[in-house]
LUMKOLRO-711441 format. One record per residue: residue in one letter; x, y, z of N, C-alpha, C, CB in turn. Coordinates in Angstrom, 1 decimal. Atoms other than C-alpha are relative to their C-alpha. Glycine has a CB too. Layout:
// residues N
+------+--------+--------+--------+--------+--------+--------+--------+--------+--------+--------+--------+--------+
| code |    n.X |    n.Y |    n.Z |   ca.X |   ca.Y |   ca.Z |    c.X |    c.Y |    c.Z |   cb.X |   cb.Y |   cb.Z |
+------+--------+--------+--------+--------+--------+--------+--------+--------+--------+--------+--------+--------+
|    A |      X |      Y |      Z |      X |      Y |      Z |      X |      Y |      Z |      X |      Y |      Z |
...
+------+--------+--------+--------+--------+--------+--------+--------+--------+--------+--------+--------+--------+
***
This chain:
// residues 142
+------+--------+--------+--------+--------+--------+--------+--------+--------+--------+--------+--------+--------+
| code |    n.X |    n.Y |    n.Z |   ca.X |   ca.Y |   ca.Z |    c.X |    c.Y |    c.Z |   cb.X |   cb.Y |   cb.Z |
+------+--------+--------+--------+--------+--------+--------+--------+--------+--------+--------+--------+--------+
|    M |   -0.4 |    1.6 |    0.5 |  128.0 |  106.8 |  103.9 |    0.1 |   -0.6 |    1.1 |    1.5 |   -0.2 |   -0.9 |
|    N |   -0.2 |    1.0 |   -0.9 |  127.4 |  104.4 |  106.0 |    1.0 |   -1.4 |   -0.2 |   -1.1 |   -0.2 |    0.2 |
|    L |   -1.0 |    1.1 |   -0.1 |  130.3 |  101.9 |  106.6 |   -0.4 |   -1.5 |    0.6 |    1.1 |    0.4 |    0.7 |
|    P |   -0.3 |    1.0 |   -0.5 |  130.5 |   98.4 |  107.6 |    0.5 |   -0.1 |    1.2 |    0.6 |   -0.5 |   -0.7 |
|    P |   -0.7 |   -0.1 |   -1.0 |  131.2 |   97.5 |  111.2 |    1.7 |   -0.5 |   -0.1 |   -0.8 |   -0.7 |    1.0 |
|    A |   -1.3 |    0.1 |    0.0 |  134.7 |   97.6 |  112.3 |    0.8 |   -1.2 |   -0.5 |    0.2 |    0.3 |    1.2 |
|    P |   -0.5 |    1.2 |    0.2 |  135.3 |   93.9 |  112.3 |    0.1 |   -0.2 |   -1.3 |   -0.7 |   -1.1 |    0.6 |
|    L |    0.5 |    0.2 |    1.4 |  134.6 |   93.9 |  108.7 |    1.6 |    0.7 |   -0.7 |   -1.9 |    1.2 |   -0.4 |
|    L |   -1.3 |   -1.1 |    0.5 |  137.8 |   96.7 |  107.8 |    1.3 |   -1.1 |   -0.4 |    0.6 |    1.2 |    1.7 |
|    K |   -1.0 |    0.9 |    0.2 |  140.5 |   93.9 |  108.1 |   -0.3 |   -1.1 |   -1.1 |    0.3 |   -0.5 |    1.4 |
|    E |    0.4 |    1.3 |    0.8 |  138.4 |   91.0 |  106.3 |    0.2 |    0.8 |   -1.6 |   -2.0 |   -0.8 |    0.4 |
|    R |    0.5 |   -0.4 |    1.7 |  137.7 |   93.6 |  103.2 |    1.4 |    0.4 |    0.0 |   -1.4 |    1.4 |   -0.5 |
|    G |   -1.1 |   -0.9 |    0.2 |  141.8 |   94.9 |  103.1 |    0.0 |    1.4 |   -0.3 |    0.7 |   -0.4 |   -1.0 |
|    A |   -0.1 |   -1.4 |    0.1 |  141.3 |   98.2 |  104.2 |    1.0 |    0.9 |    0.6 |   -1.1 |    0.5 |    0.5 |
|    Y |   -1.1 |   -0.4 |   -0.3 |  144.5 |   98.4 |  106.4 |    1.1 |    0.2 |   -1.0 |    0.2 |   -0.5 |    0.8 |
|    G |   -1.4 |   -0.7 |    0.6 |  147.6 |  100.1 |  105.7 |   -0.4 |    0.9 |   -1.5 |    1.2 |   -1.3 |   -0.4 |
|    K |    0.4 |   -1.1 |    0.8 |  145.9 |  102.8 |  103.3 |    0.0 |    1.2 |    0.7 |   -1.3 |   -0.2 |   -0.5 |
|    S |    0.5 |   -1.3 |   -0.3 |  145.0 |  106.5 |  104.0 |   -1.2 |   -0.2 |    0.5 |    0.0 |    1.0 |   -1.2 |
|    W |    2.1 |    0.4 |   -0.4 |  141.4 |  106.5 |  106.2 |   -0.5 |    0.7 |   -1.4 |   -1.0 |    1.4 |    2.0 |
|    R |    1.1 |   -0.4 |    0.7 |  140.0 |  108.4 |  103.2 |    0.0 |   -1.0 |   -0.8 |   -0.1 |    1.4 |   -0.6 |
|    M |   -0.3 |    0.7 |    1.1 |  141.3 |  105.7 |  100.6 |   -0.8 |   -1.2 |    0.6 |    1.7 |   -0.2 |   -0.4 |
|    R |    1.2 |    1.1 |   -0.7 |  139.9 |  102.9 |  103.4 |   -1.3 |    0.3 |   -0.2 |    0.0 |    0.0 |    1.6 |
|    S |    1.6 |   -0.6 |   -0.2 |  136.9 |  104.7 |  103.8 |   -0.9 |   -0.5 |   -1.5 |    0.1 |    2.3 |    0.1 |
|    L |    0.3 |    0.4 |    0.8 |  136.6 |  104.5 |  100.2 |   -0.2 |   -1.4 |   -0.7 |    0.6 |    0.6 |   -0.2 |
|    I |    0.2 |    1.8 |    0.2 |  137.2 |  100.9 |   99.5 |   -0.8 |   -1.0 |    0.6 |    1.3 |   -0.7 |    0.3 |
|    I |    0.8 |    0.9 |   -0.5 |  135.2 |   99.8 |  102.2 |   -1.7 |    0.3 |   -0.5 |    0.3 |    0.0 |    1.6 |
|    Y |    1.5 |   -0.1 |    0.7 |  132.1 |  101.7 |  100.7 |   -0.3 |   -0.6 |   -1.1 |   -0.5 |    1.2 |   -0.2 |
|    Y |    0.5 |    0.7 |    1.2 |  132.4 |  100.5 |   97.2 |    0.0 |   -1.3 |    0.5 |    1.0 |    0.2 |   -1.3 |
|    K |    0.1 |    1.5 |   -0.1 |  133.0 |   97.0 |   98.4 |   -1.3 |   -0.2 |    0.7 |    1.1 |   -0.6 |    0.7 |
|    F |    1.3 |    0.0 |   -0.8 |  130.1 |   97.4 |  100.9 |   -1.4 |   -0.1 |   -0.7 |    0.0 |    1.3 |    0.7 |
|    E |    1.0 |   -0.2 |    1.1 |  127.9 |   99.0 |   98.2 |   -0.2 |   -1.2 |   -0.7 |    0.3 |    1.1 |   -0.9 |
|    K |    0.0 |    1.1 |    1.0 |  128.6 |   96.4 |   95.6 |   -0.5 |   -1.4 |    0.4 |    1.2 |   -0.2 |   -0.4 |
|    R |    0.5 |    1.6 |   -0.4 |  128.0 |   93.3 |   98.2 |   -1.7 |    0.5 |    0.3 |    1.1 |   -0.8 |    1.8 |
|    K |    1.7 |   -0.3 |   -0.4 |  124.6 |   95.2 |   99.4 |   -0.8 |    0.0 |   -1.5 |   -0.3 |    1.9 |    0.8 |
|    K |    1.1 |    0.0 |    0.7 |  123.6 |   95.6 |   95.9 |    0.0 |   -1.2 |   -0.8 |    0.0 |    1.1 |   -0.8 |
|    F |    0.1 |    1.0 |   -0.1 |  124.4 |   92.2 |   95.2 |   -1.0 |   -1.0 |    0.2 |    0.5 |    0.1 |    0.5 |
|    H |    0.9 |    0.8 |   -0.6 |  122.1 |   90.8 |   97.4 |   -1.5 |    0.5 |    0.4 |    0.6 |   -0.5 |    1.0 |
|    T |    1.8 |   -0.4 |    0.2 |  118.7 |   92.5 |   96.2 |   -0.9 |   -0.7 |   -0.5 |   -0.5 |    1.0 |   -0.7 |
|    M |    0.8 |    0.5 |    0.8 |  115.8 |   90.9 |   94.9 |   -1.0 |    0.9 |   -1.0 |   -0.7 |   -0.6 |    0.9 |
|    Q |    1.1 |   -1.3 |    0.9 |  113.4 |   92.2 |   92.2 |   -1.2 |   -0.8 |   -0.2 |    0.5 |    0.6 |   -1.8 |
|    F |    1.1 |    0.8 |   -0.1 |  109.9 |   91.4 |   92.3 |   -0.8 |    0.9 |   -0.6 |   -0.5 |   -0.4 |    1.3 |
|    I |    0.8 |   -0.7 |    0.6 |  107.2 |   92.4 |   89.9 |   -1.5 |   -0.2 |    0.7 |    0.2 |   -0.3 |   -1.3 |
|    L |    1.1 |    0.5 |   -1.1 |  103.8 |   93.3 |   91.3 |   -1.0 |    0.5 |   -1.4 |   -0.1 |    0.9 |    2.0 |
|    I |    1.1 |    0.0 |    1.0 |  101.0 |   93.1 |   88.8 |   -1.5 |    0.4 |    0.8 |    0.0 |   -1.5 |   -0.9 |
|    A |    1.1 |   -0.2 |   -0.4 |   97.8 |   94.6 |   89.6 |   -1.2 |    1.0 |   -0.3 |    0.2 |    0.1 |    0.8 |
|    Y |    1.3 |   -0.2 |    0.6 |   94.4 |   95.2 |   88.7 |   -1.1 |    0.9 |    1.0 |   -0.6 |   -1.5 |   -0.4 |
|    D |    1.1 |   -1.2 |   -0.4 |   91.8 |   98.3 |   89.4 |   -1.1 |   -0.8 |    0.3 |   -0.4 |    1.3 |   -1.2 |
|    G |    1.3 |    0.1 |    0.0 |   88.5 |   98.0 |   90.6 |   -0.9 |    0.2 |   -1.2 |   -0.4 |    0.8 |    1.0 |
|    E |    1.3 |    0.3 |    1.3 |   85.7 |   97.1 |   88.1 |   -1.5 |    0.9 |    0.1 |   -0.6 |   -1.8 |    0.2 |
|    D |    1.5 |   -0.5 |   -0.1 |   83.0 |   99.3 |   89.5 |    0.4 |    1.3 |   -0.7 |   -0.7 |    0.2 |    1.7 |
|    P |   -0.1 |   -1.4 |    0.5 |   82.2 |  102.6 |   87.8 |    0.8 |    1.1 |    0.5 |   -1.1 |    0.5 |   -0.1 |
|    E |   -0.8 |   -1.0 |   -0.6 |   84.2 |  104.9 |   89.9 |    1.7 |   -0.2 |   -0.1 |   -0.4 |    0.0 |    1.4 |
|    A |   -1.6 |    0.5 |   -0.3 |   87.7 |  102.8 |   89.2 |    0.7 |    0.9 |   -0.5 |    0.6 |   -1.4 |   -0.6 |
|    L |   -0.7 |   -0.1 |    0.5 |   88.7 |  104.9 |   86.7 |    0.4 |    1.6 |    0.7 |   -0.4 |   -0.5 |   -1.2 |
|    D |    0.2 |   -1.1 |   -0.5 |   87.9 |  108.4 |   88.5 |    0.8 |    0.2 |    1.3 |   -1.3 |    0.3 |    0.2 |
|    R |   -0.9 |    0.0 |   -0.9 |   89.7 |  107.2 |   91.6 |    1.5 |   -0.1 |   -0.2 |   -0.3 |   -0.9 |    0.6 |
|    R |   -1.4 |    0.0 |    0.5 |   92.8 |  106.2 |   89.6 |    0.5 |    1.1 |   -0.4 |    0.2 |   -0.8 |   -1.1 |
|    L |   -0.5 |   -1.1 |    0.2 |   93.2 |  109.4 |   88.2 |    0.2 |    1.2 |    1.4 |   -0.8 |    0.3 |   -1.0 |
|    R |   -0.3 |   -0.9 |   -1.4 |   92.7 |  111.3 |   91.5 |    1.0 |   -0.2 |    0.6 |   -0.8 |   -0.1 |    1.1 |
|    V |   -1.6 |    0.5 |   -1.1 |   95.7 |  109.3 |   93.4 |    0.9 |    0.4 |   -1.4 |    0.2 |   -2.3 |    0.6 |
|    R |   -1.3 |    0.3 |    1.2 |   97.7 |  109.2 |   89.6 |    1.0 |    1.3 |    0.7 |   -0.6 |    0.4 |   -2.3 |
|    P |   -1.5 |   -1.0 |   -0.3 |   99.8 |  112.5 |   90.8 |    1.0 |   -0.6 |    1.2 |   -0.4 |    1.8 |    0.7 |
|    D |   -0.7 |    0.8 |   -1.5 |  100.5 |  111.0 |   94.5 |    0.6 |   -1.3 |   -1.0 |   -1.4 |   -0.6 |    1.6 |
|    H |   -0.4 |    0.9 |    0.1 |  101.3 |  108.0 |   93.2 |    1.3 |   -0.1 |   -1.0 |   -1.0 |   -0.6 |   -0.2 |
|    L |   -1.0 |   -0.2 |    0.8 |  103.7 |  109.0 |   90.5 |    1.0 |    0.7 |    0.7 |   -0.4 |    0.6 |   -1.0 |
|    N |   -0.8 |   -0.6 |   -0.6 |  105.4 |  111.1 |   92.9 |    0.9 |   -0.7 |    1.0 |   -0.7 |    0.8 |    0.4 |
|    K |   -0.6 |    1.2 |   -0.6 |  106.0 |  108.3 |   95.0 |    1.1 |   -1.3 |   -0.7 |   -1.3 |   -0.6 |    0.6 |
|    I |   -1.2 |    0.6 |    1.0 |  107.6 |  106.4 |   92.0 |    0.9 |    0.5 |    0.0 |   -0.2 |   -0.1 |   -1.3 |
|    E |   -1.3 |   -0.8 |    0.4 |  109.9 |  109.2 |   91.6 |    1.0 |   -0.2 |    0.8 |   -0.2 |    1.2 |    0.0 |
|    I |   -1.0 |    0.0 |   -0.9 |  111.4 |  109.0 |   94.6 |    0.2 |   -1.7 |    0.3 |   -0.5 |    0.9 |    1.4 |
|    L |   -0.6 |    1.5 |    0.2 |  111.5 |  105.0 |   94.3 |    0.8 |    0.0 |   -1.1 |   -1.0 |   -1.1 |   -0.3 |
|    K |   -0.9 |   -0.1 |    1.0 |  113.2 |  105.7 |   91.3 |    1.7 |    0.4 |    0.1 |   -0.6 |    0.9 |   -0.6 |
|    E |   -0.7 |   -0.9 |   -0.3 |  115.5 |  108.2 |   92.5 |    1.2 |   -1.2 |    1.1 |   -1.0 |    1.4 |    0.7 |
|    S |   -0.8 |    0.8 |   -1.0 |  116.7 |  105.3 |   95.4 |    0.6 |   -1.1 |   -0.5 |   -0.8 |   -0.4 |    1.1 |
|    G |   -0.4 |    1.2 |    0.6 |  117.0 |  102.8 |   93.0 |   -0.9 |   -1.3 |    0.0 |    1.0 |   -0.2 |    0.6 |
|    E |    0.8 |    1.2 |   -0.3 |  114.2 |  100.4 |   93.8 |   -1.3 |   -0.3 |   -1.1 |   -0.7 |    0.3 |    1.5 |
|    Y |    1.2 |    0.4 |    1.3 |  111.8 |  100.9 |   90.9 |    1.2 |   -0.1 |   -1.3 |   -1.6 |    1.7 |   -0.4 |
|    I |   -0.9 |    0.1 |    1.2 |  113.2 |   99.6 |   87.7 |   -0.4 |    0.6 |   -1.2 |    0.3 |   -1.2 |   -0.4 |
|    F |    1.0 |   -0.8 |    0.9 |  110.6 |  100.2 |   85.3 |   -1.9 |   -0.6 |    0.5 |    0.5 |   -0.7 |   -2.0 |
|    G |    1.2 |    0.7 |   -0.1 |  106.8 |   99.9 |   85.1 |   -1.0 |    0.8 |   -0.9 |   -0.5 |   -0.1 |    1.4 |
|    G |    1.3 |   -0.8 |    1.2 |  103.3 |  101.2 |   83.5 |   -1.3 |   -0.5 |    0.5 |    0.1 |   -0.6 |   -2.0 |
|    A |    1.3 |    0.8 |    0.1 |   99.6 |  101.0 |   83.1 |   -0.2 |   -1.1 |   -1.3 |   -1.2 |    1.2 |   -0.1 |
|    I |    0.6 |    1.3 |    1.2 |   97.7 |   97.6 |   81.9 |   -1.1 |    0.9 |   -0.5 |   -0.8 |   -1.7 |    0.6 |
|    L |    1.4 |   -0.6 |    0.5 |   95.2 |   99.1 |   79.5 |   -1.1 |   -1.3 |   -0.7 |    0.5 |    1.3 |   -1.3 |
|    D |    0.8 |    0.6 |    0.6 |   92.0 |   97.6 |   78.0 |    0.0 |   -0.1 |   -1.3 |   -0.8 |    0.3 |    0.4 |
|    E |    0.1 |   -0.1 |    1.8 |   91.1 |   96.9 |   74.3 |    0.0 |    1.6 |   -0.3 |   -1.7 |   -0.7 |   -0.7 |
|    N |    0.2 |   -1.4 |    0.5 |   90.3 |  100.7 |   74.1 |    0.8 |    1.2 |    0.8 |   -1.4 |    0.3 |    0.1 |
|    G |   -0.8 |   -1.1 |   -0.7 |   93.0 |  102.5 |   75.9 |    0.1 |    0.2 |    1.2 |   -0.3 |    1.1 |   -0.3 |
|    K |    0.4 |   -0.6 |   -1.5 |   91.5 |  102.9 |   79.2 |    0.5 |   -0.9 |    1.0 |   -1.8 |    0.2 |    0.3 |
|    M |   -0.8 |    0.4 |   -0.5 |   94.0 |  102.4 |   82.1 |   -0.9 |   -1.0 |    1.4 |    1.0 |    1.2 |    0.2 |
|    I |    0.6 |    1.1 |   -1.0 |   92.8 |   99.2 |   84.4 |    0.9 |   -0.8 |    1.1 |   -0.6 |   -1.1 |   -0.7 |
|    G |   -0.9 |    0.3 |   -1.2 |   95.8 |   98.3 |   86.2 |    1.3 |    0.5 |   -0.3 |    0.2 |   -1.6 |    0.4 |
|    S |   -1.5 |   -0.7 |    0.2 |   99.6 |   98.6 |   87.0 |    0.9 |   -1.6 |   -0.1 |    0.5 |    1.1 |    1.7 |
|    T |   -1.3 |    1.1 |    0.1 |  102.8 |   96.3 |   86.0 |    1.2 |    1.1 |    0.8 |    0.7 |   -0.6 |   -2.2 |
|    I |   -1.3 |   -0.6 |   -0.4 |  106.0 |   97.5 |   88.3 |    0.9 |   -1.3 |    0.1 |   -0.2 |    1.0 |    1.6 |
|    L |   -1.0 |    0.9 |   -0.5 |  109.2 |   95.9 |   88.7 |    1.0 |    0.5 |    0.9 |    0.7 |   -0.5 |   -1.2 |
|    Y |   -0.3 |   -0.2 |   -1.5 |  110.7 |   96.8 |   92.2 |    1.2 |   -0.6 |    0.2 |   -1.2 |   -0.5 |    1.0 |
|    E |   -1.2 |    0.6 |   -0.4 |  114.4 |   95.9 |   93.5 |    0.0 |    0.4 |    2.0 |    1.5 |    0.8 |   -1.2 |
|    F |   -0.4 |   -0.4 |   -0.9 |  114.7 |   95.6 |   96.9 |    1.1 |   -1.2 |    0.7 |   -1.1 |    0.4 |    0.7 |
|    P |   -0.3 |    1.0 |   -0.6 |  116.6 |   93.8 |   99.8 |   -0.3 |   -1.3 |   -0.1 |   -0.3 |    0.2 |    0.9 |
|    D |    0.8 |    1.5 |    0.4 |  113.9 |   91.3 |  100.1 |   -1.4 |    0.3 |    0.5 |    0.8 |   -1.6 |    0.9 |
|    R |    1.1 |   -0.8 |    0.2 |  110.4 |   91.2 |  100.5 |   -0.9 |    0.8 |    0.9 |   -0.7 |   -0.8 |   -0.4 |
|    K |    0.3 |   -0.6 |   -0.8 |  109.7 |   92.2 |  103.4 |    0.2 |    1.6 |   -0.1 |    0.4 |   -0.5 |    0.7 |
|    T |   -0.6 |   -1.6 |    0.6 |  111.3 |   95.8 |  102.7 |   -1.0 |    0.7 |   -0.9 |    1.6 |   -0.1 |   -1.0 |
|    M |    1.0 |   -0.4 |    0.8 |  109.1 |   95.9 |   99.8 |   -1.3 |    0.1 |    0.1 |    0.1 |   -0.3 |   -0.8 |
|    D |    1.7 |   -0.1 |   -0.5 |  105.7 |   95.1 |  101.7 |    0.4 |    1.2 |    1.1 |   -0.8 |   -1.8 |    1.0 |
|    E |   -0.1 |   -0.9 |   -0.8 |  107.1 |   97.9 |  104.0 |   -0.6 |    1.3 |   -0.7 |    1.3 |    0.1 |    0.5 |
|    R |   -0.1 |   -1.1 |    1.0 |  107.3 |  100.4 |  101.0 |   -1.5 |    0.0 |   -0.4 |    1.1 |   -0.1 |   -1.3 |
|    L |    1.1 |    0.1 |    0.7 |  103.8 |   99.3 |   99.5 |   -0.7 |    0.6 |    1.2 |   -0.4 |   -1.4 |   -0.6 |
|    K |    1.1 |   -0.6 |   -1.6 |  101.9 |  100.2 |  103.0 |   -0.1 |    1.4 |   -0.6 |    1.1 |    0.2 |    2.0 |
|    N |    0.7 |   -1.3 |    0.5 |  102.3 |  103.8 |  101.6 |   -0.1 |    0.0 |   -1.4 |    0.6 |    1.4 |    0.4 |
|    E |   -0.3 |   -0.4 |    1.3 |  102.0 |  103.5 |   98.1 |   -1.4 |    0.3 |   -0.4 |    0.8 |   -1.0 |   -0.8 |
|    P |    1.1 |   -0.4 |    0.0 |   99.0 |  105.5 |   97.4 |   -1.1 |   -0.8 |   -0.9 |    0.1 |    1.4 |   -0.3 |
|    Y |    0.9 |    1.1 |    0.9 |   97.1 |  102.9 |   94.7 |   -0.5 |   -1.0 |    1.1 |    1.1 |   -0.8 |   -1.3 |
|    M |    0.8 |    1.1 |   -1.0 |   96.6 |  100.7 |   98.0 |   -0.1 |    0.8 |    0.6 |    0.5 |   -1.4 |    0.6 |
|    T |    0.3 |   -0.8 |   -0.9 |   96.2 |  103.4 |  100.3 |   -1.5 |    0.4 |   -0.1 |    0.9 |    1.1 |   -0.1 |
|    A |    1.3 |   -0.4 |    0.5 |   93.2 |  104.7 |   98.2 |   -0.6 |   -1.0 |   -0.7 |    0.1 |    1.2 |   -0.7 |
|    G |    1.3 |    0.8 |    0.3 |   91.6 |  101.6 |   97.1 |    0.1 |   -0.2 |   -1.7 |   -1.5 |    0.8 |    0.5 |
|    V |    0.1 |    0.0 |    1.8 |   92.6 |  101.9 |   93.3 |    0.2 |   -1.7 |   -0.4 |    1.6 |    1.2 |   -0.9 |
|    W |   -0.3 |    1.3 |    0.8 |   94.3 |   98.4 |   92.9 |   -1.0 |   -1.3 |    1.2 |    2.3 |   -0.3 |    0.0 |
|    K |    0.9 |    0.8 |   -0.6 |   92.0 |   95.7 |   93.9 |    0.1 |   -1.4 |    0.0 |   -1.1 |    0.3 |   -0.4 |
|    K |   -0.6 |    1.3 |    0.6 |   93.7 |   92.7 |   92.6 |    1.5 |    0.1 |    0.0 |   -0.4 |   -0.4 |   -1.3 |
|    V |   -1.9 |   -0.3 |    0.4 |   97.7 |   92.6 |   93.5 |    0.5 |   -1.4 |    0.1 |    1.1 |    1.1 |    1.1 |
|    T |   -0.8 |    1.0 |   -0.5 |   99.8 |   89.7 |   92.9 |    1.3 |    0.5 |   -0.2 |   -0.2 |   -1.3 |   -0.8 |
|    I |   -1.3 |   -0.5 |    0.2 |  103.7 |   90.0 |   93.3 |    0.9 |   -1.0 |    0.0 |    0.4 |    0.9 |    1.0 |
|    H |   -0.6 |    1.1 |    0.1 |  106.3 |   87.4 |   92.4 |    1.5 |    0.7 |   -0.1 |   -0.6 |   -0.9 |   -1.2 |
|    P |   -1.6 |   -0.5 |    0.0 |  110.1 |   87.5 |   92.6 |    0.1 |   -0.5 |   -1.5 |    1.2 |   -0.8 |    1.3 |
|    F |    0.0 |   -0.3 |    1.3 |  111.4 |   88.3 |   89.3 |    1.6 |   -0.2 |   -0.2 |   -0.8 |    1.4 |   -0.5 |
|    R |   -1.4 |   -0.6 |    0.7 |  114.9 |   88.4 |   87.5 |   -0.4 |    0.5 |   -1.8 |    1.4 |   -1.4 |    0.1 |
|    L |    0.0 |   -1.0 |    1.7 |  115.3 |   91.1 |   84.6 |    1.2 |   -1.0 |   -0.8 |    0.8 |    2.5 |    0.2 |
|    A |   -1.0 |    0.6 |    1.0 |  117.2 |   89.2 |   81.7 |    1.5 |    0.8 |   -0.3 |   -0.7 |    0.0 |   -1.4 |
|    N |   -0.9 |   -0.6 |    0.4 |  121.0 |   90.6 |   81.5 |    0.0 |   -0.1 |   -1.9 |    1.2 |   -0.5 |    0.8 |
|    I |   -0.8 |   -0.3 |    1.6 |  121.1 |   91.4 |   77.7 |    1.1 |    0.6 |   -0.6 |   -0.7 |    0.5 |   -0.7 |
|    G |   -0.9 |   -0.4 |    0.9 |  124.0 |   92.0 |   75.8 |    1.6 |    0.2 |    1.1 |   -0.7 |    1.5 |   -0.8 |
|    R |   -1.2 |    0.1 |   -1.1 |  126.6 |   91.1 |   79.1 |    0.6 |   -0.8 |   -0.3 |   -0.2 |   -0.1 |    1.4 |
|    S |   -0.4 |    1.4 |    0.1 |  128.8 |   88.7 |   78.8 |    0.1 |   -1.0 |    1.5 |    1.3 |    0.1 |   -0.8 |
|    N |    0.4 |    0.4 |   -1.1 |  128.7 |   86.0 |   81.4 |    1.0 |    0.5 |    1.3 |    0.0 |   -1.5 |   -0.2 |
|    S |   -0.7 |   -0.6 |   -1.1 |  131.6 |   87.1 |   83.4 |   -0.4 |    1.3 |    0.9 |    1.1 |    0.4 |   -0.4 |
|    Q |    0.5 |   -1.1 |   -0.4 |  129.8 |   90.5 |   83.9 |   -1.1 |   -0.5 |    0.9 |   -0.4 |    0.8 |   -1.0 |
|    L |    0.9 |    0.4 |   -0.8 |  127.0 |   88.4 |   85.3 |    0.1 |   -0.3 |    1.4 |   -0.4 |   -0.9 |   -0.4 |
|    T |   -0.6 |    0.2 |   -1.1 |  128.8 |   87.2 |   88.1 |    0.9 |    0.5 |    0.8 |    0.2 |   -0.8 |   -0.1 |
|    T |   -0.5 |   -0.8 |   -0.7 |  130.6 |   90.1 |   89.4 |   -1.1 |    1.1 |    0.5 |    1.2 |    0.4 |   -0.7 |
+------+--------+--------+--------+--------+--------+--------+--------+--------+--------+--------+--------+--------+
***
């Protein structure tokens, strides 16, 4: 459990309680604050158009899916999937990520198998905000 620095203990109302209770209060307040300061990014990537493009994708796909599974477990992957052509052939990917900032996302993409193996040839990334459907306005601001 990563706790905030000691000077923030008093600011966050953690004094006057048992150590365990203080730790939990600080942890949840810190985690909530940290989550609030994340950004979502949508990645839209197209594969190469050369004859080997699909084979290259299929060869690297298990590694890509393993990487996505790790990101999903950490909460950094929200959703994604393959872009298909009219015949159902995979020609690219769309992924919605959530990171503290763009720099963190760029660091994660350095190890993305589709990037390192040259599967994705044209990649665009934009800040994004997933719509909060079905929540009241009070829940959106907390």
